[in-house]
N, C-alpha and C positions, 0 to 999 in steps of 0.2 A: 420254599414256602415262606411267605412274608409274615412277620410278626404283626398281629392286629393292633398292637400299641405303637408301632413305628409309623409316625406320620411324616418323617423327614426323608426316608430313602425312596427314590423313584422306582416305580414298578416297571421293569424292563419289558415284561410280556404284555401286560394289559394297561400300559400307560396312556395318558391323555395326549392328544395331538397339540403341538405348539401352534399358537396363533401366527398367521403370516404378518410380516412387516416388522418395523422396529419396536423395541420394548418402550413402553411409556416412561417418561422421566419421573413421574410421580406414581400415585396409586392408580390413576386412570389416564387415558390418552387426552392430550390437549385439544381444545377446540381450535377452529381456524383462527378466531380472534386472539386466543392466548398464544398461539404459535407466531402470529404476526407481531404481537406486542413484544414477545421475547426476541424476535428477529430484529425489530427496530431498536430495542435496548442494546443488544449486542453490537449493532452497527454504530450506534451513538458512542458507545464505549471505545470502539476501535478508532473512530474519527477523533475523539478527544485525545487519544494517545498520540496521534499524528499532529495535533495542533500545537502551536507555540505562541506564547504571549510575551511580548517585548515592550520595553519602554524606549522611545526614541528621543534623542535630543532635538532641539528646535531646528538645528541645521539639517539633521537627517530627515526630519518631517518635511521641511521645505523641499529637500531633494526628492523625496518620495512623491510629493505633490507634483513636482515638475515632471517626473517620469510618467506619472499617471496621465498628465496633460499631453505630453509628447506622444506616448504610445496609444492613448485612448483605451486603456484597459483598467481592470479593477485593481485594488491594492494588492490582493493576493497574487495576481498575475504579474504586476510590476515588481513585487519583491522576488518572485520566482525568477523572472528574467534577469534582475539585477544580480542575484546570487549566482546564477549560471554564468553570466558574463564575467563576473569577478573571478569565479573559479577558472574559467577558460583563459583569463588573462594572466594568471599566475604561471610563472615559468621557473624552472630550476628546482631548488630545494623546497620552496614553499608549496609548489604544486604537488610534489611527491608526498608531502606530509599528510595530505588529505586523500591520497590514493587517486588523484585525478590523472587520467591518461588522456593527453591531448589527442584530438583526431588526427589520423595519419595525413601527412601532406601529399598532395598529388605529385606523381613523378614528373620531372621536367621532360618535355618533349624535345627530341633532337631537332636541330634547325633543318629546315627544308632546303634542299639544294635545287637550283634550276638545272634542268638537263642541258648538257653542252651540245651545240649543233655540230 
């Protein structure tokens, strides 16, 4: 028998059914607009964590402008390519400091012999 003053214990026999779906984050379910606004804000925050701001010397800026002109890409793509190329060109100890594993070299093919008549 349940105590009439107990409003915290769940009644196992005559309890209410749970609503289907996820529980709301606040007191009520979010509207579509609120859910989309939250999604955009979370995405913006994730992208800001990935972004980097740097100051370049004049020489580095000139080099970046030349790379953009040569490759015909955006600044972002030029910087990505330059960093990838620089990392791939490192050999020996410096390359291993950053955990860079160079791509495997193709196996040399044995020389072909002409059949003897």
